[in-house]
mmCIF file as Biopython writes it, N, C-alpha, C and O atoms, coordinates in Angstrom:
data_model
#
loop_
_atom_site.group_PDB
_atom_site.id
_atom_site.type_symbol
_atom_site.label_atom_id
_atom_site.label_alt_id
_atom_site.label_comp_id
_atom_site.label_asym_id
_atom_site.label_entity_id
_atom_site.label_seq_id
_atom_site.pdbx_PDB_ins_code
_atom_site.Cartn_x
_atom_site.Cartn_y
_atom_site.Cartn_z
_atom_site.occupancy
_atom_site.B_iso_or_equiv
_atom_site.auth_seq_id
_atom_site.auth_asym_id
_atom_site.pdbx_PDB_model_num
ATOM 1   N N  . MET A ? 1  ? 190.612 -189.980 -42.924 1.0 0.0 1  A 1 
ATOM 2   C CA . MET A ? 1  ? 191.165 -188.686 -42.582 1.0 0.0 1  A 1 
ATOM 3   C C  . MET A ? 1  ? 190.066 -187.642 -42.435 1.0 0.0 1  A 1 
ATOM 4   O O  . MET A ? 1  ? 190.017 -186.883 -41.467 1.0 0.0 1  A 1 
ATOM 5   N N  . ARG A ? 2  ? 189.188 -187.633 -43.430 1.0 0.0 2  A 1 
ATOM 6   C CA . ARG A ? 2  ? 188.135 -186.621 -43.430 1.0 0.0 2  A 1 
ATOM 7   C C  . ARG A ? 2  ? 187.251 -186.740 -42.191 1.0 0.0 2  A 1 
ATOM 8   O O  . ARG A ? 2  ? 186.857 -185.735 -41.599 1.0 0.0 2  A 1 
ATOM 9   N N  . GLU A ? 3  ? 186.946 -187.974 -41.807 1.0 0.0 3  A 1 
ATOM 10  C CA . GLU A ? 3  ? 186.105 -188.191 -40.633 1.0 0.0 3  A 1 
ATOM 11  C C  . GLU A ? 3  ? 186.760 -187.639 -39.378 1.0 0.0 3  A 1 
ATOM 12  O O  . GLU A ? 3  ? 186.086 -187.063 -38.524 1.0 0.0 3  A 1 
ATOM 13  N N  . ARG A ? 4  ? 188.060 -187.809 -39.264 1.0 0.0 4  A 1 
ATOM 14  C CA . ARG A ? 4  ? 188.769 -187.304 -38.086 1.0 0.0 4  A 1 
ATOM 15  C C  . ARG A ? 4  ? 188.699 -185.787 -38.026 1.0 0.0 4  A 1 
ATOM 16  O O  . ARG A ? 4  ? 188.572 -185.209 -36.946 1.0 0.0 4  A 1 
ATOM 17  N N  . ILE A ? 5  ? 188.782 -185.142 -39.183 1.0 0.0 5  A 1 
ATOM 18  C CA . ILE A ? 5  ? 188.695 -183.683 -39.216 1.0 0.0 5  A 1 
ATOM 19  C C  . ILE A ? 5  ? 187.289 -183.234 -38.835 1.0 0.0 5  A 1 
ATOM 20  O O  . ILE A ? 5  ? 187.120 -182.290 -38.063 1.0 0.0 5  A 1 
ATOM 21  N N  . LEU A ? 6  ? 186.285 -183.913 -39.378 1.0 0.0 6  A 1 
ATOM 22  C CA . LEU A ? 6  ? 184.900 -183.522 -39.134 1.0 0.0 6  A 1 
ATOM 23  C C  . LEU A ? 6  ? 184.460 -183.749 -37.691 1.0 0.0 6  A 1 
ATOM 24  O O  . LEU A ? 6  ? 183.525 -183.102 -37.222 1.0 0.0 6  A 1 
ATOM 25  N N  . GLU A ? 7  ? 185.119 -184.655 -36.989 1.0 0.0 7  A 1 
ATOM 26  C CA . GLU A ? 7  ? 184.784 -184.872 -35.580 1.0 0.0 7  A 1 
ATOM 27  C C  . GLU A ? 7  ? 185.008 -183.604 -34.771 1.0 0.0 7  A 1 
ATOM 28  O O  . GLU A ? 7  ? 184.291 -183.346 -33.804 1.0 0.0 7  A 1 
ATOM 29  N N  . GLY A ? 8  ? 185.993 -182.819 -35.161 1.0 0.0 8  A 1 
ATOM 30  C CA . GLY A ? 8  ? 186.207 -181.521 -34.541 1.0 0.0 8  A 1 
ATOM 31  C C  . GLY A ? 8  ? 186.961 -181.521 -33.234 1.0 0.0 8  A 1 
ATOM 32  O O  . GLY A ? 8  ? 187.069 -180.472 -32.599 1.0 0.0 8  A 1 
ATOM 33  N N  . ASN A ? 9  ? 187.484 -182.640 -32.809 1.0 0.0 9  A 1 
ATOM 34  C CA . ASN A ? 9  ? 188.188 -182.663 -31.529 1.0 0.0 9  A 1 
ATOM 35  C C  . ASN A ? 9  ? 189.695 -182.861 -31.687 1.0 0.0 9  A 1 
ATOM 36  O O  . ASN A ? 9  ? 190.352 -183.387 -30.789 1.0 0.0 9  A 1 
ATOM 37  N N  . LEU A ? 10 ? 190.234 -182.445 -32.817 1.0 0.0 10 A 1 
ATOM 38  C CA . LEU A ? 10 ? 191.677 -182.550 -33.053 1.0 0.0 10 A 1 
ATOM 39  C C  . LEU A ? 10 ? 192.363 -181.236 -32.690 1.0 0.0 10 A 1 
ATOM 40  O O  . LEU A ? 10 ? 191.792 -180.159 -32.861 1.0 0.0 10 A 1 
ATOM 41  N N  . PRO A ? 11 ? 193.579 -181.334 -32.193 1.0 0.0 11 A 1 
ATOM 42  C CA . PRO A ? 11 ? 194.357 -180.104 -32.003 1.0 0.0 11 A 1 
ATOM 43  C C  . PRO A ? 11 ? 194.581 -179.410 -33.351 1.0 0.0 11 A 1 
ATOM 44  O O  . PRO A ? 11 ? 194.608 -180.065 -34.393 1.0 0.0 11 A 1 
ATOM 45  N N  . SER A ? 12 ? 194.737 -178.108 -33.325 1.0 0.0 12 A 1 
ATOM 46  C CA . SER A ? 12 ? 194.864 -177.310 -34.555 1.0 0.0 12 A 1 
ATOM 47  C C  . SER A ? 12 ? 195.972 -177.811 -35.466 1.0 0.0 12 A 1 
ATOM 48  O O  . SER A ? 12 ? 195.782 -177.894 -36.679 1.0 0.0 12 A 1 
ATOM 49  N N  . GLU A ? 13 ? 197.116 -178.145 -34.905 1.0 0.0 13 A 1 
ATOM 50  C CA . GLU A ? 13 ? 198.247 -178.583 -35.726 1.0 0.0 13 A 1 
ATOM 51  C C  . GLU A ? 13 ? 197.931 -179.897 -36.444 1.0 0.0 13 A 1 
ATOM 52  O O  . GLU A ? 13 ? 198.248 -180.050 -37.624 1.0 0.0 13 A 1 
ATOM 53  N N  . GLN A ? 14 ? 197.318 -180.831 -35.749 1.0 0.0 14 A 1 
ATOM 54  C CA . GLN A ? 14 ? 196.945 -182.102 -36.383 1.0 0.0 14 A 1 
ATOM 55  C C  . GLN A ? 14 ? 195.909 -181.875 -37.477 1.0 0.0 14 A 1 
ATOM 56  O O  . GLN A ? 14 ? 195.975 -182.493 -38.539 1.0 0.0 14 A 1 
ATOM 57  N N  . ARG A ? 15 ? 194.963 -180.997 -37.217 1.0 0.0 15 A 1 
ATOM 58  C CA . ARG A ? 15 ? 193.923 -180.696 -38.211 1.0 0.0 15 A 1 
ATOM 59  C C  . ARG A ? 15 ? 194.551 -180.110 -39.472 1.0 0.0 15 A 1 
ATOM 60  O O  . ARG A ? 15 ? 194.202 -180.511 -40.582 1.0 0.0 15 A 1 
ATOM 61  N N  . LEU A ? 16 ? 195.466 -179.172 -39.308 1.0 0.0 16 A 1 
ATOM 62  C CA . LEU A ? 16 ? 196.143 -178.572 -40.460 1.0 0.0 16 A 1 
ATOM 63  C C  . LEU A ? 16 ? 196.938 -179.613 -41.235 1.0 0.0 16 A 1 
ATOM 64  O O  . LEU A ? 16 ? 196.939 -179.603 -42.466 1.0 0.0 16 A 1 
ATOM 65  N N  . ASN A ? 17 ? 197.614 -180.508 -40.526 1.0 0.0 17 A 1 
ATOM 66  C CA . ASN A ? 17 ? 198.382 -181.563 -41.191 1.0 0.0 17 A 1 
ATOM 67  C C  . ASN A ? 17 ? 197.472 -182.495 -41.985 1.0 0.0 17 A 1 
ATOM 68  O O  . ASN A ? 17 ? 197.792 -182.856 -43.117 1.0 0.0 17 A 1 
ATOM 69  N N  . LEU A ? 18 ? 196.347 -182.884 -41.404 1.0 0.0 18 A 1 
ATOM 70  C CA . LEU A ? 18 ? 195.410 -183.758 -42.110 1.0 0.0 18 A 1 
ATOM 71  C C  . LEU A ? 18 ? 194.802 -183.060 -43.323 1.0 0.0 18 A 1 
ATOM 72  O O  . LEU A ? 18 ? 194.660 -183.672 -44.382 1.0 0.0 18 A 1 
ATOM 73  N N  . GLU A ? 19 ? 194.445 -181.788 -43.177 1.0 0.0 19 A 1 
ATOM 74  C CA . GLU A ? 19 ? 193.895 -181.041 -44.311 1.0 0.0 19 A 1 
ATOM 75  C C  . GLU A ? 19 ? 194.919 -180.935 -45.435 1.0 0.0 19 A 1 
ATOM 76  O O  . GLU A ? 19 ? 194.568 -181.030 -46.611 1.0 0.0 19 A 1 
ATOM 77  N N  . SER A ? 20 ? 196.170 -180.739 -45.079 1.0 0.0 20 A 1 
ATOM 78  C CA . SER A ? 20 ? 197.236 -180.669 -46.074 1.0 0.0 20 A 1 
ATOM 79  C C  . SER A ? 20 ? 197.393 -182.005 -46.792 1.0 0.0 20 A 1 
ATOM 80  O O  . SER A ? 20 ? 197.550 -182.043 -48.012 1.0 0.0 20 A 1 
ATOM 81  N N  . ASP A ? 21 ? 197.349 -183.098 -46.039 1.0 0.0 21 A 1 
ATOM 82  C CA . ASP A ? 21 ? 197.446 -184.436 -46.639 1.0 0.0 21 A 1 
ATOM 83  C C  . ASP A ? 21 ? 196.297 -184.684 -47.614 1.0 0.0 21 A 1 
ATOM 84  O O  . ASP A ? 21 ? 196.507 -185.214 -48.705 1.0 0.0 21 A 1 
ATOM 85  N N  . ILE A ? 22 ? 195.092 -184.301 -47.221 1.0 0.0 22 A 1 
ATOM 86  C CA . ILE A ? 22 ? 193.930 -184.479 -48.094 1.0 0.0 22 A 1 
ATOM 87  C C  . ILE A ? 22 ? 194.085 -183.652 -49.361 1.0 0.0 22 A 1 
ATOM 88  O O  . ILE A ? 22 ? 193.811 -184.145 -50.456 1.0 0.0 22 A 1 
ATOM 89  N N  . ASP A ? 23 ? 194.517 -182.413 -49.231 1.0 0.0 23 A 1 
ATOM 90  C CA . ASP A ? 23 ? 194.724 -181.558 -50.409 1.0 0.0 23 A 1 
ATOM 91  C C  . ASP A ? 23 ? 195.734 -182.174 -51.369 1.0 0.0 23 A 1 
ATOM 92  O O  . ASP A ? 23 ? 195.531 -182.151 -52.583 1.0 0.0 23 A 1 
ATOM 93  N N  . GLN A ? 24 ? 196.824 -182.724 -50.833 1.0 0.0 24 A 1 
ATOM 94  C CA . GLN A ? 24 ? 197.839 -183.346 -51.681 1.0 0.0 24 A 1 
ATOM 95  C C  . GLN A ? 24 ? 197.282 -184.569 -52.403 1.0 0.0 24 A 1 
ATOM 96  O O  . GLN A ? 24 ? 197.534 -184.758 -53.593 1.0 0.0 24 A 1 
ATOM 97  N N  . LEU A ? 25 ? 196.531 -185.395 -51.690 1.0 0.0 25 A 1 
ATOM 98  C CA . LEU A ? 25 ? 195.952 -186.593 -52.305 1.0 0.0 25 A 1 
ATOM 99  C C  . LEU A ? 25 ? 194.934 -186.236 -53.383 1.0 0.0 25 A 1 
ATOM 100 O O  . LEU A ? 25 ? 194.901 -186.872 -54.436 1.0 0.0 25 A 1 
ATOM 101 N N  . LEU A ? 26 ? 194.110 -185.232 -53.131 1.0 0.0 26 A 1 
ATOM 102 C CA . LEU A ? 26 ? 193.136 -184.815 -54.139 1.0 0.0 26 A 1 
ATOM 103 C C  . LEU A ? 26 ? 193.829 -184.235 -55.362 1.0 0.0 26 A 1 
ATOM 104 O O  . LEU A ? 26 ? 193.365 -184.430 -56.485 1.0 0.0 26 A 1 
ATOM 105 N N  . GLY A ? 27 ? 194.926 -183.531 -55.160 1.0 0.0 27 A 1 
ATOM 106 C CA . GLY A ? 27 ? 195.694 -183.012 -56.287 1.0 0.0 27 A 1 
ATOM 107 C C  . GLY A ? 27 ? 196.243 -184.135 -57.147 1.0 0.0 27 A 1 
ATOM 108 O O  . GLY A ? 27 ? 196.197 -184.058 -58.375 1.0 0.0 27 A 1 
ATOM 109 N N  . LYS A ? 28 ? 196.760 -185.174 -56.515 1.0 0.0 28 A 1 
ATOM 110 C CA . LYS A ? 28 ? 197.275 -186.329 -57.259 1.0 0.0 28 A 1 
ATOM 111 C C  . LYS A ? 28 ? 196.155 -187.028 -58.012 1.0 0.0 28 A 1 
ATOM 112 O O  . LYS A ? 28 ? 196.343 -187.477 -59.142 1.0 0.0 28 A 1 
ATOM 113 N N  . LEU A ? 29 ? 194.995 -187.119 -57.384 1.0 0.0 29 A 1 
ATOM 114 C CA . LEU A ? 29 ? 193.847 -187.748 -58.034 1.0 0.0 29 A 1 
ATOM 115 C C  . LEU A ? 29 ? 193.436 -186.964 -59.274 1.0 0.0 29 A 1 
ATOM 116 O O  . LEU A ? 29 ? 193.161 -187.555 -60.318 1.0 0.0 29 A 1 
ATOM 117 N N  . ASN A ? 30 ? 193.393 -185.652 -59.169 1.0 0.0 30 A 1 
ATOM 118 C CA . ASN A ? 30 ? 193.017 -184.823 -60.321 1.0 0.0 30 A 1 
ATOM 119 C C  . ASN A ? 30 ? 194.023 -184.945 -61.455 1.0 0.0 30 A 1 
ATOM 120 O O  . ASN A ? 30 ? 193.632 -184.973 -62.622 1.0 0.0 30 A 1 
ATOM 121 N N  . ILE A ? 31 ? 195.302 -185.018 -61.137 1.0 0.0 31 A 1 
ATOM 122 C CA . ILE A ? 31 ? 196.331 -185.176 -62.169 1.0 0.0 31 A 1 
ATOM 123 C C  . ILE A ? 31 ? 196.164 -186.521 -62.870 1.0 0.0 31 A 1 
ATOM 124 O O  . ILE A ? 31 ? 196.267 -186.605 -64.094 1.0 0.0 31 A 1 
ATOM 125 N N  . THR A ? 32 ? 195.908 -187.564 -62.097 1.0 0.0 32 A 1 
ATOM 126 C CA . THR A ? 32 ? 195.703 -188.892 -62.673 1.0 0.0 32 A 1 
ATOM 127 C C  . THR A ? 32 ? 194.486 -188.910 -63.588 1.0 0.0 32 A 1 
ATOM 128 O O  . THR A ? 32 ? 194.509 -189.546 -64.641 1.0 0.0 32 A 1 
ATOM 129 N N  . LEU A ? 33 ? 193.444 -188.227 -63.199 1.0 0.0 33 A 1 
ATOM 130 C CA . LEU A ? 33 ? 192.209 -188.215 -63.993 1.0 0.0 33 A 1 
ATOM 131 C C  . LEU A ? 33 ? 192.385 -187.557 -65.350 1.0 0.0 33 A 1 
ATOM 132 O O  . LEU A ? 33 ? 191.689 -187.909 -66.302 1.0 0.0 33 A 1 
ATOM 133 N N  . GLU A ? 34 ? 193.291 -186.623 -65.450 1.0 0.0 34 A 1 
ATOM 134 C CA . GLU A ? 34 ? 193.518 -185.964 -66.733 1.0 0.0 34 A 1 
ATOM 135 C C  . GLU A ? 34 ? 193.911 -186.977 -67.804 1.0 0.0 34 A 1 
ATOM 136 O O  . GLU A ? 34 ? 193.669 -186.752 -68.990 1.0 0.0 34 A 1 
ATOM 137 N N  . ALA A ? 35 ? 194.510 -188.083 -67.394 1.0 0.0 35 A 1 
ATOM 138 C CA . ALA A ? 35 ? 194.930 -189.113 -68.343 1.0 0.0 35 A 1 
ATOM 139 C C  . ALA A ? 35 ? 193.777 -190.045 -68.736 1.0 0.0 35 A 1 
ATOM 140 O O  . ALA A ? 35 ? 193.913 -190.847 -69.660 1.0 0.0 35 A 1 
ATOM 141 N N  . TYR A ? 36 ? 192.653 -189.940 -68.037 1.0 0.0 36 A 1 
ATOM 142 C CA . TYR A ? 36 ? 191.514 -190.831 -68.288 1.0 0.0 36 A 1 
ATOM 143 C C  . TYR A ? 36 ? 190.224 -190.030 -68.467 1.0 0.0 36 A 1 
ATOM 144 O O  . TYR A ? 36 ? 189.398 -189.981 -67.555 1.0 0.0 36 A 1 
ATOM 145 N N  . PRO A ? 37 ? 190.043 -189.405 -69.630 1.0 0.0 37 A 1 
ATOM 146 C CA . PRO A ? 37 ? 188.858 -188.558 -69.828 1.0 0.0 37 A 1 
ATOM 147 C C  . PRO A ? 37 ? 187.538 -189.319 -69.714 1.0 0.0 37 A 1 
ATOM 148 O O  . PRO A ? 37 ? 186.534 -188.739 -69.302 1.0 0.0 37 A 1 
ATOM 149 N N  . ASP A ? 38 ? 187.517 -190.607 -70.071 1.0 0.0 38 A 1 
ATOM 150 C CA . ASP A ? 38 ? 186.272 -191.372 -69.945 1.0 0.0 38 A 1 
ATOM 151 C C  . ASP A ? 38 ? 185.843 -191.501 -68.484 1.0 0.0 38 A 1 
ATOM 152 O O  . ASP A ? 38 ? 184.658 -191.411 -68.165 1.0 0.0 38 A 1 
ATOM 153 N N  . LEU A ? 39 ? 186.812 -191.709 -67.611 1.0 0.0 39 A 1 
ATOM 154 C CA . LEU A ? 39 ? 186.503 -191.788 -66.186 1.0 0.0 39 A 1 
ATOM 155 C C  . LEU A ? 39 ? 186.021 -190.438 -65.677 1.0 0.0 39 A 1 
ATOM 156 O O  . LEU A ? 39 ? 185.072 -190.354 -64.898 1.0 0.0 39 A 1 
ATOM 157 N N  . LYS A ? 40 ? 186.683 -189.398 -66.125 1.0 0.0 40 A 1 
ATOM 158 C CA . LYS A ? 40 ? 186.327 -188.050 -65.697 1.0 0.0 40 A 1 
ATOM 159 C C  . LYS A ? 40 ? 184.880 -187.722 -66.066 1.0 0.0 40 A 1 
ATOM 160 O O  . LYS A ? 40 ? 184.211 -186.986 -65.341 1.0 0.0 40 A 1 
ATOM 161 N N  . ALA A ? 41 ? 184.392 -188.258 -67.184 1.0 0.0 41 A 1 
ATOM 162 C CA . ALA A ? 41 ? 183.035 -187.987 -67.649 1.0 0.0 41 A 1 
ATOM 163 C C  . ALA A ? 41 ? 182.002 -188.919 -67.014 1.0 0.0 41 A 1 
ATOM 164 O O  . ALA A ? 41 ? 180.801 -188.714 -67.192 1.0 0.0 41 A 1 
ATOM 165 N N  . SER A ? 42 ? 182.443 -189.920 -66.289 1.0 0.0 42 A 1 
ATOM 166 C CA . SER A ? 42 ? 181.535 -190.889 -65.680 1.0 0.0 42 A 1 
ATOM 167 C C  . SER A ? 42 ? 180.650 -190.221 -64.629 1.0 0.0 42 A 1 
ATOM 168 O O  . SER A ? 42 ? 181.123 -189.429 -63.814 1.0 0.0 42 A 1 
ATOM 169 N N  . GLN A ? 43 ? 179.370 -190.552 -64.661 1.0 0.0 43 A 1 
ATOM 170 C CA . GLN A ? 43 ? 178.437 -189.980 -63.694 1.0 0.0 43 A 1 
ATOM 171 C C  . GLN A ? 43 ? 178.802 -190.390 -62.268 1.0 0.0 43 A 1 
ATOM 172 O O  . GLN A ? 43 ? 178.700 -189.580 -61.347 1.0 0.0 43 A 1 
ATOM 173 N N  . ASN A ? 44 ? 179.224 -191.635 -62.079 1.0 0.0 44 A 1 
ATOM 174 C CA . ASN A ? 44 ? 179.622 -192.078 -60.741 1.0 0.0 44 A 1 
ATOM 175 C C  . ASN A ? 44 ? 180.808 -191.281 -60.229 1.0 0.0 44 A 1 
ATOM 176 O O  . ASN A ? 44 ? 180.861 -190.926 -59.051 1.0 0.0 44 A 1 
ATOM 177 N N  . PHE A ? 45 ? 181.760 -190.999 -61.111 1.0 0.0 45 A 1 
ATOM 178 C CA . PHE A ? 45 ? 182.910 -190.228 -60.663 1.0 0.0 45 A 1 
ATOM 179 C C  . PHE A ? 45 ? 182.515 -188.793 -60.339 1.0 0.0 45 A 1 
ATOM 180 O O  . PHE A ? 45 ? 183.032 -188.209 -59.386 1.0 0.0 45 A 1 
ATOM 181 N N  . MET A ? 46 ? 181.611 -188.224 -61.114 1.0 0.0 46 A 1 
ATOM 182 C CA . MET A ? 46 ? 181.162 -186.861 -60.825 1.0 0.0 46 A 1 
ATOM 183 C C  . MET A ? 46 ? 180.476 -186.803 -59.461 1.0 0.0 46 A 1 
ATOM 184 O O  . MET A ? 46 ? 180.638 -185.828 -58.728 1.0 0.0 46 A 1 
ATOM 185 N N  . LEU A ? 47 ? 179.715 -187.833 -59.118 1.0 0.0 47 A 1 
ATOM 186 C CA . LEU A ? 47 ? 179.096 -187.892 -57.793 1.0 0.0 47 A 1 
ATOM 187 C C  . LEU A ? 47 ? 180.153 -187.971 -56.695 1.0 0.0 47 A 1 
ATOM 188 O O  . LEU A ? 47 ? 180.030 -187.322 -55.656 1.0 0.0 47 A 1 
ATOM 189 N N  . LEU A ? 48 ? 181.185 -188.765 -56.933 1.0 0.0 48 A 1 
ATOM 190 C CA . LEU A ? 48 ? 182.279 -188.868 -55.966 1.0 0.0 48 A 1 
ATOM 191 C C  . LEU A ? 48 ? 182.967 -187.524 -55.780 1.0 0.0 48 A 1 
ATOM 192 O O  . LEU A ? 48 ? 183.245 -187.124 -54.649 1.0 0.0 48 A 1 
ATOM 193 N N  . GLN A ? 49 ? 183.245 -186.822 -56.875 1.0 0.0 49 A 1 
ATOM 194 C CA . GLN A ? 49 ? 183.882 -185.509 -56.778 1.0 0.0 49 A 1 
ATOM 195 C C  . GLN A ? 49 ? 183.033 -184.550 -55.961 1.0 0.0 49 A 1 
ATOM 196 O O  . GLN A ? 49 ? 183.562 -183.809 -55.134 1.0 0.0 49 A 1 
ATOM 197 N N  . ASN A ? 50 ? 181.733 -184.555 -56.181 1.0 0.0 50 A 1 
ATOM 198 C CA . ASN A ? 50 ? 180.848 -183.670 -55.421 1.0 0.0 50 A 1 
ATOM 199 C C  . ASN A ? 50 ? 180.851 -184.020 -53.943 1.0 0.0 50 A 1 
ATOM 200 O O  . ASN A ? 50 ? 180.772 -183.137 -53.089 1.0 0.0 50 A 1 
ATOM 201 N N  . PHE A ? 51 ? 180.943 -185.309 -53.643 1.0 0.0 51 A 1 
ATOM 202 C CA . PHE A ? 51 ? 180.981 -185.744 -52.255 1.0 0.0 51 A 1 
ATOM 203 C C  . PHE A ? 51 ? 182.245 -185.266 -51.563 1.0 0.0 51 A 1 
ATOM 204 O O  . PHE A ? 51 ? 182.204 -184.849 -50.405 1.0 0.0 51 A 1 
ATOM 205 N N  . LEU A ? 52 ? 183.378 -185.327 -52.274 1.0 0.0 52 A 1 
ATOM 206 C CA . LEU A ? 52 ? 184.655 -184.919 -51.693 1.0 0.0 52 A 1 
ATOM 207 C C  . LEU A ? 52 ? 184.716 -183.425 -51.598 1.0 0.0 52 A 1 
ATOM 208 O O  . LEU A ? 52 ? 185.715 -182.876 -51.134 1.0 0.0 52 A 1 
#
């Protein structure tokens, strides 16, 4: 999804829909992480968060 947005050749409506989908998925990921503090503290996961 992210790659399609970064390409920059999507119509505005499709771009907004994809951005909304990404926001929803990241929100679910953050909620899930609250249940796993060890994962949240992992250096690899922190790198992934910075990348996203």
